[in-house]
N, CA, C and O atoms as CSV, one atom per row, in Angstrom:
chain,resi,resn,atom,element,x,y,z
A,1,MET,N,N,-35.970,45.554,2.125
A,1,MET,CA,C,-37.142,45.545,1.264
A,1,MET,C,C,-38.105,44.453,1.689
A,1,MET,O,O,-39.313,44.682,1.735
A,2,GLY,N,N,-37.585,43.247,2.006
A,2,GLY,CA,C,-38.418,42.116,2.390
A,2,GLY,C,C,-39.174,42.381,3.672
A,2,GLY,O,O,-40.336,41.993,3.793
A,3,ASN,N,N,-38.535,43.041,4.641
A,3,ASN,CA,C,-39.190,43.337,5.914
A,3,ASN,C,C,-40.342,44.312,5.729
A,3,ASN,O,O,-41.379,44.167,6.377
A,4,LYS,N,N,-40.178,45.316,4.845
A,4,LYS,CA,C,-41.244,46.284,4.583
A,4,LYS,C,C,-42.450,45.586,3.958
A,4,LYS,O,O,-43.596,45.892,4.287
A,5,PHE,N,N,-42.183,44.653,3.060
A,5,PHE,CA,C,-43.262,43.903,2.415
A,5,PHE,C,C,-44.040,43.080,3.445
A,5,PHE,O,O,-45.271,43.075,3.437
A,6,VAL,N,N,-43.329,42.393,4.319
A,6,VAL,CA,C,-43.963,41.570,5.352
A,6,VAL,C,C,-44.785,42.446,6.290
A,6,VAL,O,O,-45.911,42.093,6.641
A,7,LEU,N,N,-44.228,43.588,6.700
A,7,LEU,CA,C,-44.955,44.507,7.579
A,7,LEU,C,C,-46.217,45.043,6.901
A,7,LEU,O,O,-47.278,45.112,7.521
A,8,THR,N,N,-46.098,45.418,5.643
A,8,THR,CA,C,-47.247,45.922,4.887
A,8,THR,C,C,-48.336,44.858,4.784
A,8,THR,O,O,-49.512,45.155,4.995
A,9,MET,N,N,-47.960,43.639,4.465
A,9,MET,CA,C,-48.932,42.553,4.334
A,9,MET,C,C,-49.592,42.253,5.679
A,9,MET,O,O,-50.792,41.985,5.725
A,10,ALA,N,N,-48.836,42.293,6.761
A,10,ALA,CA,C,-49.394,42.052,8.095
A,10,ALA,C,C,-50.406,43.135,8.439
A,10,ALA,O,O,-51.464,42.836,8.993
A,11,LEU,N,N,-50.094,44.394,8.118
A,11,LEU,CA,C,-50.998,45.507,8.385
A,11,LEU,C,C,-52.289,45.369,7.579
A,11,LEU,O,O,-53.380,45.529,8.125
A,12,VAL,N,N,-52.169,45.073,6.277
A,12,VAL,CA,C,-53.338,44.888,5.416
A,12,VAL,C,C,-54.180,43.713,5.916
A,12,VAL,O,O,-55.405,43.815,5.984
A,13,GLY,N,N,-53.537,42.607,6.263
A,13,GLY,CA,C,-54.255,41.439,6.774
A,13,GLY,C,C,-54.994,41.760,8.056
A,13,GLY,O,O,-56.129,41.323,8.243
A,14,GLY,N,N,-54.363,42.525,8.950
A,14,GLY,CA,C,-55.008,42.920,10.200
A,14,GLY,C,C,-56.229,43.780,9.960
A,14,GLY,O,O,-57.256,43.601,10.616
A,15,ILE,N,N,-56.129,44.712,9.028
A,15,ILE,CA,C,-57.266,45.580,8.697
A,15,ILE,C,C,-58.413,44.754,8.119
A,15,ILE,O,O,-59.566,44.929,8.513
A,16,LEU,N,N,-58.099,43.857,7.188
A,16,LEU,CA,C,-59.138,43.020,6.589
A,16,LEU,C,C,-59.789,42.118,7.631
A,16,LEU,O,O,-61.008,41.953,7.631
A,17,PHE,N,N,-58.991,41.537,8.515
A,17,PHE,CA,C,-59.522,40.658,9.550
A,17,PHE,C,C,-60.453,41.424,10.476
A,17,PHE,O,O,-61.525,40.931,10.825
A,18,THR,N,N,-60.051,42.633,10.879
A,18,THR,CA,C,-60.871,43.455,11.765
A,18,THR,C,C,-62.172,43.849,11.081
A,18,THR,O,O,-63.229,43.806,11.711
A,19,SER,N,N,-62.122,44.234,9.802
A,19,SER,CA,C,-63.343,44.646,9.105
A,19,SER,C,C,-64.286,43.471,8.925
A,19,SER,O,O,-65.501,43.661,8.983
A,20,CYS,N,N,-63.781,42.269,8.710
A,20,CYS,CA,C,-64.635,41.088,8.586
A,20,CYS,C,C,-65.311,40.785,9.910
A,20,CYS,O,O,-66.483,40.409,9.934
A,21,GLN,N,N,-64.589,40.943,11.011
A,21,GLN,CA,C,-65.185,40.694,12.319
A,21,GLN,C,C,-66.313,41.677,12.584
A,21,GLN,O,O,-67.347,41.283,13.123
A,22,THR,N,N,-66.151,42.930,12.227
A,22,THR,CA,C,-67.180,43.941,12.449
A,22,THR,C,C,-68.444,43.581,11.684
A,22,THR,O,O,-69.537,43.649,12.245
A,23,ASN,N,N,-68.322,43.200,10.412
A,23,ASN,CA,C,-69.491,42.834,9.618
A,23,ASN,C,C,-70.197,41.619,10.203
A,23,ASN,O,O,-71.426,41.552,10.190
A,24,GLN,N,N,-69.439,40.667,10.712
A,24,GLN,CA,C,-70.039,39.468,11.270
A,24,GLN,C,C,-70.896,39.813,12.482
A,24,GLN,O,O,-71.979,39.250,12.640
A,25,VAL,N,N,-70.446,40.718,13.336
A,25,VAL,CA,C,-71.211,41.123,14.508
A,25,VAL,C,C,-72.510,41.778,14.084
A,25,VAL,O,O,-73.554,41.518,14.682
A,26,GLU,N,N,-72.468,42.632,13.050
A,26,GLU,CA,C,-73.681,43.284,12.577
A,26,GLU,C,C,-74.694,42.261,12.077
A,26,GLU,O,O,-75.890,42.413,12.326
A,27,LYS,N,N,-74.244,41.227,11.383
A,27,LYS,CA,C,-75.154,40.208,10.871
A,27,LYS,C,C,-75.793,39.423,12.010
A,27,LYS,O,O,-76.981,39.106,11.947
A,28,VAL,N,N,-75.027,39.106,13.047
A,28,VAL,CA,C,-75.564,38.370,14.191
A,28,VAL,C,C,-76.641,39.184,14.874
A,28,VAL,O,O,-77.690,38.646,15.227
A,29,THR,N,N,-76.402,40.473,15.068
A,29,THR,CA,C,-77.398,41.336,15.694
A,29,THR,C,C,-78.676,41.349,14.869
A,29,THR,O,O,-79.771,41.253,15.424
A,30,SER,N,N,-78.550,41.464,13.567
A,30,SER,CA,C,-79.715,41.472,12.691
A,30,SER,C,C,-80.478,40.148,12.789
A,30,SER,O,O,-81.708,40.141,12.855
A,31,THR,N,N,-79.759,39.044,12.799
A,31,THR,CA,C,-80.395,37.730,12.920
A,31,THR,C,C,-81.102,37.600,14.259
A,31,THR,O,O,-82.203,37.054,14.325
A,32,GLU,N,N,-80.486,38.091,15.324
A,32,GLU,CA,C,-81.120,38.026,16.640
A,32,GLU,C,C,-82.417,38.828,16.649
A,32,GLU,O,O,-83.408,38.393,17.236
A,33,GLU,N,N,-82.422,39.985,16.007
A,33,GLU,CA,C,-83.636,40.790,15.946
A,33,GLU,C,C,-84.729,40.049,15.188
A,33,GLU,O,O,-85.888,40.062,15.603
A,34,ILE,N,N,-84.376,39.411,14.098
A,34,ILE,CA,C,-85.364,38.642,13.332
A,34,ILE,C,C,-85.883,37.481,14.161
A,34,ILE,O,O,-87.082,37.203,14.147
A,35,GLN,N,N,-85.005,36.798,14.883
A,35,GLN,CA,C,-85.426,35.664,15.715
A,35,GLN,C,C,-86.439,36.111,16.762
A,35,GLN,O,O,-87.401,35.392,17.035
A,36,GLN,N,N,-86.238,37.285,17.350
A,36,GLN,CA,C,-87.191,37.781,18.334
A,36,GLN,C,C,-88.539,38.062,17.690
A,36,GLN,O,O,-89.580,37.773,18.280
A,37,ILE,N,N,-88.531,38.614,16.505
A,37,ILE,CA,C,-89.778,38.924,15.806
A,37,ILE,C,C,-90.538,37.648,15.477
A,37,ILE,O,O,-91.743,37.567,15.713
A,38,ILE,N,N,-89.849,36.657,14.937
A,38,ILE,CA,C,-90.549,35.466,14.469
A,38,ILE,C,C,-90.855,34.471,15.578
A,38,ILE,O,O,-91.412,33.406,15.309
A,39,SER,N,N,-90.506,34.790,16.806
A,39,SER,CA,C,-90.839,33.885,17.902
A,39,SER,C,C,-92.351,33.794,18.087
A,39,SER,O,O,-92.845,32.803,18.625
A,40,SER,N,N,-93.087,34.803,17.653
A,40,SER,CA,C,-94.545,34.779,17.755
A,40,SER,C,C,-95.161,35.610,16.642
A,40,SER,O,O,-94.666,36.686,16.306
A,41,LEU,N,N,-96.237,35.104,16.079
A,41,LEU,CA,C,-96.947,35.849,15.048
A,41,LEU,C,C,-97.489,37.170,15.604
A,41,LEU,O,O,-97.739,38.103,14.840
A,42,ASN,N,N,-97.672,37.257,16.920
A,42,ASN,CA,C,-98.118,38.509,17.527
A,42,ASN,C,C,-97.103,39.626,17.355
A,42,ASN,O,O,-97.432,40.791,17.574
A,43,ASN,N,N,-95.882,39.298,16.971
A,43,ASN,CA,C,-94.848,40.306,16.715
A,43,ASN,C,C,-94.800,40.728,15.251
A,43,ASN,O,O,-93.893,41.455,14.846
A,44,VAL,N,N,-95.759,40.283,14.461
A,44,VAL,CA,C,-95.733,40.565,13.033
A,44,VAL,C,C,-95.720,42.069,12.751
A,44,VAL,O,O,-95.221,42.496,11.710
A,45,ASN,N,N,-96.257,42.867,13.660
A,45,ASN,CA,C,-96.271,44.314,13.443
A,45,ASN,C,C,-94.862,44.905,13.463
A,45,ASN,O,O,-94.677,46.061,13.081
A,46,GLN,N,N,-93.874,44.136,13.899
A,46,GLN,CA,C,-92.489,44.601,13.877
A,46,GLN,C,C,-91.841,44.420,12.502
A,46,GLN,O,O,-90.749,44.932,12.259
A,47,VAL,N,N,-92.503,43.704,11.617
A,47,VAL,CA,C,-92.012,43.548,10.244
A,47,VAL,C,C,-92.535,44.740,9.444
A,47,VAL,O,O,-93.742,44.972,9.392
A,48,ASP,N,N,-91.651,45.478,8.837
A,48,ASP,CA,C,-92.035,46.654,8.056
A,48,ASP,C,C,-92.605,46.204,6.717
A,48,ASP,O,O,-91.876,46.041,5.739
A,49,LEU,N,N,-93.918,46.008,6.690
A,49,LEU,CA,C,-94.560,45.540,5.461
A,49,LEU,C,C,-94.739,46.655,4.429
A,49,LEU,O,O,-95.151,46.394,3.299
A,50,SER,N,N,-94.430,47.901,4.814
A,50,SER,CA,C,-94.445,48.974,3.814
A,50,SER,C,C,-93.180,48.899,2.947
A,50,SER,O,O,-93.120,49.494,1.871
A,51,ASN,N,N,-92.182,48.167,3.426
A,51,ASN,CA,C,-90.963,47.935,2.660
A,51,ASN,C,C,-91.250,46.832,1.642
A,51,ASN,O,O,-91.566,45.710,2.038
A,52,PRO,N,N,-91.151,47.117,0.354
A,52,PRO,CA,C,-91.471,46.107,-0.667
A,52,PRO,C,C,-90.555,44.883,-0.636
A,52,PRO,O,O,-90.850,43.880,-1.286
A,53,ASN,N,N,-89.451,44.951,0.107
A,53,ASN,CA,C,-88.555,43.798,0.217
A,53,ASN,C,C,-89.006,42.806,1.282
A,53,ASN,O,O,-88.460,41.706,1.369
A,54,ASN,N,N,-89.987,43.177,2.086
A,54,ASN,CA,C,-90.523,42.295,3.122
A,54,ASN,C,C,-91.889,41.792,2.690
A,54,ASN,O,O,-92.797,42.585,2.442
A,55,VAL,N,N,-92.037,40.478,2.599
A,55,VAL,CA,C,-93.273,39.878,2.112
A,55,VAL,C,C,-93.799,38.910,3.175
A,55,VAL,O,O,-93.082,38.017,3.627
A,56,LEU,N,N,-95.048,39.099,3.562
A,56,LEU,CA,C,-95.701,38.230,4.533
A,56,LEU,C,C,-96.553,37.222,3.767
A,56,LEU,O,O,-97.398,37.601,2.956
A,57,ILE,N,N,-96.325,35.936,4.030
A,57,ILE,CA,C,-97.028,34.881,3.300
A,57,ILE,C,C,-97.798,33.995,4.267
A,57,ILE,O,O,-97.243,33.471,5.233
A,58,ASP,N,N,-99.085,33.841,3.989
A,58,ASP,CA,C,-99.962,32.924,4.711
A,58,ASP,C,C,-100.032,31.660,3.858
A,58,ASP,O,O,-100.502,31.709,2.721
A,59,VAL,N,N,-99.569,30.526,4.393
A,59,VAL,CA,C,-99.507,29.299,3.593
A,59,VAL,C,C,-100.683,28.358,3.871
A,59,VAL,O,O,-100.630,27.177,3.526
A,60,ARG,N,N,-101.727,28.872,4.487
A,60,ARG,CA,C,-102.924,28.058,4.734
A,60,ARG,C,C,-103.753,27.949,3.449
A,60,ARG,O,O,-103.421,28.540,2.421
A,61,THR,N,N,-104.829,27.184,3.539
A,61,THR,CA,C,-105.712,27.018,2.388
A,61,THR,C,C,-106.435,28.327,2.092
A,61,THR,O,O,-106.546,29.175,2.978
A,62,PRO,N,N,-106.926,28.511,0.875
A,62,PRO,CA,C,-107.687,29.725,0.554
A,62,PRO,C,C,-108.909,29.898,1.464
A,62,PRO,O,O,-109.287,31.026,1.781
A,63,GLU,N,N,-109.517,28.804,1.880
A,63,GLU,CA,C,-110.682,28.887,2.767
A,63,GLU,C,C,-110.278,29.444,4.141
A,63,GLU,O,O,-110.964,30.303,4.695
A,64,GLU,N,N,-109.175,28.952,4.675
A,64,GLU,CA,C,-108.682,29.455,5.962
A,64,GLU,C,C,-108.288,30.928,5.842
A,64,GLU,O,O,-108.582,31.733,6.725
A,65,TYR,N,N,-107.631,31.265,4.759
A,65,TYR,CA,C,-107.206,32.638,4.502
A,65,TYR,C,C,-108.415,33.566,4.464
A,65,TYR,O,O,-108.388,34.659,5.030
A,66,ALA,N,N,-109.479,33.122,3.790
A,66,ALA,CA,C,-110.695,33.933,3.658
A,66,ALA,C,C,-111.403,34.138,4.999
A,66,ALA,O,O,-112.091,35.142,5.184
A,67,GLU,N,N,-111.245,33.208,5.925
A,67,GLU,CA,C,-111.869,33.344,7.252
A,67,GLU,C,C,-111.218,34.457,8.061
A,67,GLU,O,O,-111.833,34.982,8.990
A,68,GLY,N,N,-109.998,34.824,7.730
A,68,GLY,CA,C,-109.285,35.897,8.413
A,68,GLY,C,C,-107.790,35.671,8.354
A,68,GLY,O,O,-107.294,34.586,8.660
A,69,HIS,N,N,-107.080,36.715,7.955
A,69,HIS,CA,C,-105.629,36.639,7.830
A,69,HIS,C,C,-105.004,37.938,8.327
A,69,HIS,O,O,-105.693,38.941,8.511
A,70,VAL,N,N,-103.713,37.907,8.538
A,70,VAL,CA,C,-102.978,39.091,8.961
A,70,VAL,C,C,-103.007,40.101,7.818
A,70,VAL,O,O,-102.716,39.745,6.676
A,71,PRO,N,N,-103.356,41.362,8.109
A,71,PRO,CA,C,-103.376,42.375,7.055
A,71,PRO,C,C,-102.030,42.464,6.331
A,71,PRO,O,O,-100.972,42.499,6.959
A,72,GLY,N,N,-102.094,42.498,5.017
A,72,GLY,CA,C,-100.892,42.593,4.194
A,72,GLY,C,C,-100.332,41.253,3.747
A,72,GLY,O,O,-99.408,41.209,2.935
A,73,ALA,N,N,-100.880,40.158,4.268
A,73,ALA,CA,C,-100.378,38.828,3.897
A,73,ALA,C,C,-100.932,38.406,2.542
A,73,ALA,O,O,-102.079,38.698,2.202
A,74,ILE,N,N,-100.094,37.713,1.777
A,74,ILE,CA,C,-100.560,37.098,0.543
A,74,ILE,C,C,-100.741,35.606,0.821
A,74,ILE,O,O,-100.092,35.051,1.708
A,75,ASN,N,N,-101.607,34.976,0.075
A,75,ASN,CA,C,-101.901,33.563,0.295
A,75,ASN,C,C,-101.216,32.704,-0.754
A,75,ASN,O,O,-101.456,32.855,-1.952
A,76,LEU,N,N,-100.360,31.800,-0.290
A,76,LEU,CA,C,-99.744,30.772,-1.132
A,76,LEU,C,C,-99.949,29.451,-0.389
A,76,LEU,O,O,-99.213,29.127,0.542
A,77,ASN,N,N,-100.939,28.716,-0.809
A,77,ASN,CA,C,-101.319,27.469,-0.142
A,77,ASN,C,C,-100.238,26.407,-0.320
A,77,ASN,O,O,-99.980,25.955,-1.435
A,78,VAL,N,N,-99.607,26.012,0.790
A,78,VAL,CA,C,-98.534,25.021,0.729
A,78,VAL,C,C,-99.044,23.653,0.282
A,78,VAL,O,O,-98.264,22.829,-0.196
A,79,LYS,N,N,-100.344,23.405,0.433
A,79,LYS,CA,C,-100.921,22.117,0.016
A,79,LYS,C,C,-101.293,22.093,-1.467
A,79,LYS,O,O,-101.658,21.045,-2.000
A,80,ASP,N,N,-101.204,23.228,-2.119
A,80,ASP,CA,C,-101.530,23.330,-3.545
A,80,ASP,C,C,-100.457,22.622,-4.359
A,80,ASP,O,O,-99.266,22.769,-4.085
A,81,ASP,N,N,-100.876,21.856,-5.358
A,81,ASP,CA,C,-99.929,21.153,-6.229
A,81,ASP,C,C,-98.981,22.104,-6.950
A,81,ASP,O,O,-97.887,21.702,-7.347
A,82,ASN,N,N,-99.387,23.360,-7.124
A,82,ASN,CA,C,-98.573,24.349,-7.828
A,82,ASN,C,C,-97.694,25.182,-6.887
A,82,ASN,O,O,-97.030,26.120,-7.328
A,83,PHE,N,N,-97.688,24.843,-5.601
A,83,PHE,CA,C,-96.908,25.637,-4.638
A,83,PHE,C,C,-95.443,25.715,-5.046
A,83,PHE,O,O,-94.851,26.795,-5.036
A,84,TRP,N,N,-94.861,24.588,-5.402
A,84,TRP,CA,C,-93.447,24.547,-5.803
A,84,TRP,C,C,-93.195,25.509,-6.961
A,84,TRP,O,O,-92.223,26.265,-6.943
A,85,LYS,N,N,-94.068,25.483,-7.965
A,85,LYS,CA,C,-93.911,26.358,-9.136
A,85,LYS,C,C,-94.037,27.829,-8.735
A,85,LYS,O,O,-93.249,28.665,-9.178
A,86,LYS,N,N,-95.029,28.144,-7.895
A,86,LYS,CA,C,-95.219,29.531,-7.459
A,86,LYS,C,C,-94.015,30.028,-6.681
A,86,LYS,O,O,-93.593,31.171,-6.852
A,87,VAL,N,N,-93.463,29.186,-5.836
A,87,VAL,CA,C,-92.291,29.565,-5.055
A,87,VAL,C,C,-91.095,29.809,-5.967
A,87,VAL,O,O,-90.310,30.724,-5.723
A,88,SER,N,N,-90.949,29.011,-7.003
A,88,SER,CA,C,-89.806,29.176,-7.912
A,88,SER,C,C,-89.868,30.506,-8.665
A,88,SER,O,O,-88.859,30.950,-9.213
A,89,GLU,N,N,-91.028,31.138,-8.698
A,89,GLU,CA,C,-91.191,32.419,-9.382
A,89,GLU,C,C,-90.966,33.618,-8.460
A,89,GLU,O,O,-90.980,34.759,-8.923
A,90,LEU,N,N,-90.757,33.376,-7.158
A,90,LEU,CA,C,-90.566,34.470,-6.205
A,90,LEU,C,C,-89.181,35.098,-6.370
A,90,LEU,O,O,-88.232,34.447,-6.806
A,91,ASP,N,N,-89.095,36.360,-6.017
A,91,ASP,CA,C,-87.856,37.137,-6.095
A,91,ASP,C,C,-86.922,36.711,-4.963
A,91,ASP,O,O,-87.266,36.846,-3.788
A,92,SER,N,N,-85.753,36.202,-5.310
A,92,SER,CA,C,-84.820,35.682,-4.305
A,92,SER,C,C,-84.148,36.781,-3.484
A,92,SER,O,O,-83.456,36.473,-2.514
A,93,THR,N,N,-84.328,38.035,-3.837
A,93,THR,CA,C,-83.697,39.120,-3.075
A,93,THR,C,C,-84.580,39.618,-1.933
A,93,THR,O,O,-84.134,40.415,-1.108
A,94,LYS,N,N,-85.826,39.154,-1.880
A,94,LYS,CA,C,-86.760,39.649,-0.859
A,94,LYS,C,C,-86.706,38.813,0.412
A,94,LYS,O,O,-86.211,37.686,0.419
A,95,ASN,N,N,-87.229,39.395,1.488
A,95,ASN,CA,C,-87.343,38.725,2.786
A,95,ASN,C,C,-88.755,38.170,2.902
A,95,ASN,O,O,-89.727,38.911,2.755
A,96,TYR,N,N,-88.875,36.881,3.163
A,96,TYR,CA,C,-90.186,36.249,3.264
A,96,TYR,C,C,-90.456,35.825,4.704
A,96,TYR,O,O,-89.648,35.133,5.324
A,97,TYR,N,N,-91.601,36.247,5.224
A,97,TYR,CA,C,-92.046,35.904,6.572
A,97,TYR,C,C,-93.292,35.028,6.413
A,97,TYR,O,O,-94.292,35.456,5.838
A,98,ILE,N,N,-93.219,33.800,6.929
A,98,ILE,CA,C,-94.250,32.801,6.660
A,98,ILE,C,C,-95.000,32.423,7.929
A,98,ILE,O,O,-94.407,32.276,8.998
A,99,TYR,N,N,-96.312,32.269,7.793
A,99,TYR,CA,C,-97.103,31.751,8.907
A,99,TYR,C,C,-98.216,30.857,8.385
A,99,TYR,O,O,-98.551,30.881,7.200
A,100,CYS,N,N,-98.779,30.072,9.285
A,100,CYS,CA,C,-99.920,29.203,8.968
A,100,CYS,C,C,-100.842,29.184,10.189
A,100,CYS,O,O,-100.934,30.183,10.903
A,101,ARG,N,N,-101.504,28.099,10.429
A,101,ARG,CA,C,-102.422,27.984,11.562
A,101,ARG,C,C,-101.666,27.796,12.880
A,101,ARG,O,O,-101.954,28.467,13.871
A,102,SER,N,N,-100.692,26.871,12.879
A,102,SER,CA,C,-99.991,26.556,14.124
A,102,SER,C,C,-98.468,26.607,14.009
A,102,SER,O,O,-97.775,26.583,15.025
A,103,GLY,N,N,-97.948,26.675,12.806
A,103,GLY,CA,C,-96.499,26.717,12.591
A,103,GLY,C,C,-95.960,25.517,11.834
A,103,GLY,O,O,-94.836,25.556,11.334
A,104,VAL,N,N,-96.749,24.445,11.743
A,104,VAL,CA,C,-96.275,23.207,11.106
A,104,VAL,C,C,-96.161,23.363,9.586
A,104,VAL,O,O,-95.113,23.065,9.015
A,105,ARG,N,N,-97.208,23.817,8.941
A,105,ARG,CA,C,-97.166,23.987,7.477
A,105,ARG,C,C,-96.171,25.059,7.072
A,105,ARG,O,O,-95.563,24.977,6.005
A,106,ALA,N,N,-96.006,26.057,7.916
A,106,ALA,CA,C,-95.025,27.107,7.618
A,106,ALA,C,C,-93.616,26.521,7.539
A,106,ALA,O,O,-92.819,26.931,6.694
A,107,LYS,N,N,-93.309,25.573,8.407
A,107,LYS,CA,C,-91.999,24.917,8.363
A,107,LYS,C,C,-91.833,24.119,7.066
A,107,LYS,O,O,-90.754,24.109,6.474
A,108,SER,N,N,-92.901,23.454,6.629
A,108,SER,CA,C,-92.848,22.718,5.347
A,108,SER,C,C,-92.622,23.681,4.185
A,108,SER,O,O,-91.827,23.412,3.285
A,109,ALA,N,N,-93.329,24.800,4.221
A,109,ALA,CA,C,-93.180,25.805,3.165
A,109,ALA,C,C,-91.768,26.379,3.169
A,109,ALA,O,O,-91.182,26.607,2.111
A,110,GLU,N,N,-91.228,26.611,4.358
A,110,GLU,CA,C,-89.863,27.126,4.465
A,110,GLU,C,C,-88.870,26.170,3.799
A,110,GLU,O,O,-87.981,26.606,3.068
A,111,ALA,N,N,-89.021,24.886,4.050
A,111,ALA,CA,C,-88.113,23.892,3.457
A,111,ALA,C,C,-88.179,23.942,1.931
A,111,ALA,O,O,-87.148,23.894,1.261
A,112,ILE,N,N,-89.367,24.035,1.394
A,112,ILE,CA,C,-89.539,24.111,-0.069
A,112,ILE,C,C,-88.918,25.393,-0.610
A,112,ILE,O,O,-88.262,25.382,-1.652
A,113,MET,N,N,-89.125,26.489,0.098
A,113,MET,CA,C,-88.576,27.770,-0.356
A,113,MET,C,C,-87.051,27.751,-0.327
A,113,MET,O,O,-86.404,28.267,-1.238
A,114,LEU,N,N,-86.485,27.164,0.704
A,114,LEU,CA,C,-85.025,27.074,0.784
A,114,LEU,C,C,-84.467,26.190,-0.328
A,114,LEU,O,O,-83.393,26.468,-0.860
A,115,GLU,N,N,-85.190,25.125,-0.684
A,115,GLU,CA,C,-84.772,24.265,-1.794
A,115,GLU,C,C,-84.812,25.009,-3.122
A,115,GLU,O,O,-84.110,24.645,-4.066
A,116,ASN,N,N,-85.637,26.055,-3.194
A,116,ASN,CA,C,-85.748,26.869,-4.404
A,116,ASN,C,C,-84.820,28.078,-4.360
A,116,ASN,O,O,-85.048,29.068,-5.055
A,117,ASN,N,N,-83.784,27.994,-3.549
A,117,ASN,CA,C,-82.748,29.027,-3.464
A,117,ASN,C,C,-83.220,30.373,-2.943
A,117,ASN,O,O,-82.607,31.401,-3.232
A,118,LEU,N,N,-84.300,30.377,-2.182
A,118,LEU,CA,C,-84.691,31.589,-1.470
A,118,LEU,C,C,-83.964,31.532,-0.130
A,118,LEU,O,O,-84.192,30.613,0.656
A,119,LYS,N,N,-83.114,32.480,0.132
A,119,LYS,CA,C,-82.248,32.432,1.313
A,119,LYS,C,C,-82.794,33.235,2.489
A,119,LYS,O,O,-82.385,33.009,3.628
A,120,LYS,N,N,-83.698,34.158,2.238
A,120,LYS,CA,C,-84.189,35.053,3.292
A,120,LYS,C,C,-85.616,34.650,3.681
A,120,LYS,O,O,-86.570,35.399,3.472
A,121,VAL,N,N,-85.733,33.462,4.246
A,121,VAL,CA,C,-87.029,32.905,4.612
A,121,VAL,C,C,-87.091,32.790,6.131
A,121,VAL,O,O,-86.207,32.200,6.751
A,122,HIS,N,N,-88.137,33.356,6.726
A,122,HIS,CA,C,-88.297,33.358,8.175
A,122,HIS,C,C,-89.690,32.828,8.508
A,122,HIS,O,O,-90.687,33.298,7.961
A,123,THR,N,N,-89.751,31.864,9.392
A,123,THR,CA,C,-91.011,31.229,9.744
A,123,THR,C,C,-91.401,31.586,11.170
A,123,THR,O,O,-90.608,31.417,12.097
A,124,PHE,N,N,-92.622,32.080,11.344
A,124,PHE,CA,C,-93.122,32.323,12.695
A,124,PHE,C,C,-93.298,30.985,13.398
A,124,PHE,O,O,-93.792,30.027,12.804
A,125,GLN,N,N,-92.897,30.920,14.654
A,125,GLN,CA,C,-92.927,29.654,15.383
A,125,GLN,C,C,-94.345,29.223,15.757
A,125,GLN,O,O,-94.578,28.048,16.042
A,126,ASP,N,N,-95.268,30.138,15.759
A,126,ASP,CA,C,-96.666,29.796,16.017
A,126,ASP,C,C,-97.484,30.303,14.833
A,126,ASP,O,O,-96.926,30.571,13.770
A,127,GLY,N,N,-98.767,30.433,14.999
A,127,GLY,CA,C,-99.578,30.878,13.874
A,127,GLY,C,C,-100.880,31.519,14.317
A,127,GLY,O,O,-100.968,32.120,15.387
A,128,MET,N,N,-101.884,31.378,13.473
A,128,MET,CA,C,-103.170,32.028,13.710
A,128,MET,C,C,-103.874,31.523,14.973
A,128,MET,O,O,-104.719,32.226,15.527
A,129,LEU,N,N,-103.541,30.329,15.430
A,129,LEU,CA,C,-104.184,29.808,16.646
A,129,LEU,C,C,-103.953,30.710,17.853
A,129,LEU,O,O,-104.833,30.843,18.703
A,130,THR,N,N,-102.797,31.319,17.934
A,130,THR,CA,C,-102.470,32.158,19.083
A,130,THR,C,C,-102.406,33.642,18.743
A,130,THR,O,O,-102.133,34.462,19.619
A,131,TYR,N,N,-102.649,33.995,17.499
A,131,TYR,CA,C,-102.553,35.387,17.051
A,131,TYR,C,C,-103.676,36.219,17.662
A,131,TYR,O,O,-104.845,35.839,17.605
A,132,GLU,N,N,-103.308,37.354,18.243
A,132,GLU,CA,C,-104.283,38.217,18.895
A,132,GLU,C,C,-104.436,39.566,18.198
A,132,GLU,O,O,-105.150,40.437,18.695
A,133,GLY,N,N,-103.786,39.748,17.071
A,133,GLY,CA,C,-103.820,41.023,16.372
A,133,GLY,C,C,-105.008,41.152,15.437
A,133,GLY,O,O,-105.911,40.314,15.421
A,134,GLU,N,N,-104.983,42.216,14.665
A,134,GLU,CA,C,-106.051,42.497,13.699
A,134,GLU,C,C,-106.023,41.467,12.577
A,134,GLU,O,O,-104.970,40.940,12.217
A,135,THR,N,N,-107.201,41.196,12.038
A,135,THR,CA,C,-107.304,40.331,10.862
A,135,THR,C,C,-108.154,41.043,9.812
A,135,THR,O,O,-108.905,41.970,10.116
A,136,GLU,N,N,-108.015,40.593,8.600
A,136,GLU,CA,C,-108.878,41.082,7.526
A,136,GLU,C,C,-109.374,39.887,6.742
A,136,GLU,O,O,-108.756,38.823,6.722
A,137,LYS,N,N,-110.510,40.094,6.098
A,137,LYS,CA,C,-111.109,39.004,5.310
A,137,LYS,C,C,-111.161,39.382,3.861
A,137,LYS,O,O,-111.631,38.599,3.036
């Protein structure tokens, strides 16, 4: 009886271990795909903005935003005193893609968002300075 129990537990453990490894590989692939997208704001068209779970955020000032922004982006000025409060009201289940002029303010915004328990925050490494795509005003 004891040997059957040990064999059964070993089999169950092996199955669980294998299934955990498979899920981990899928997550790494997904992360790698996101890393490729966010390496440049010029790849923003690879983010499916028709999916309501993907949100593009421009963290520049309202004046900079009005001069031209990536279509579909919402403006949340990281320099605004209310930025922290606005971020705390965001849906933690969504994916946030952040950009600014050069990438510096986006990193600051990312840190604030992560402190507010938003886990799916992705920052473009560059910004509007090198962006060659369409803009809207």
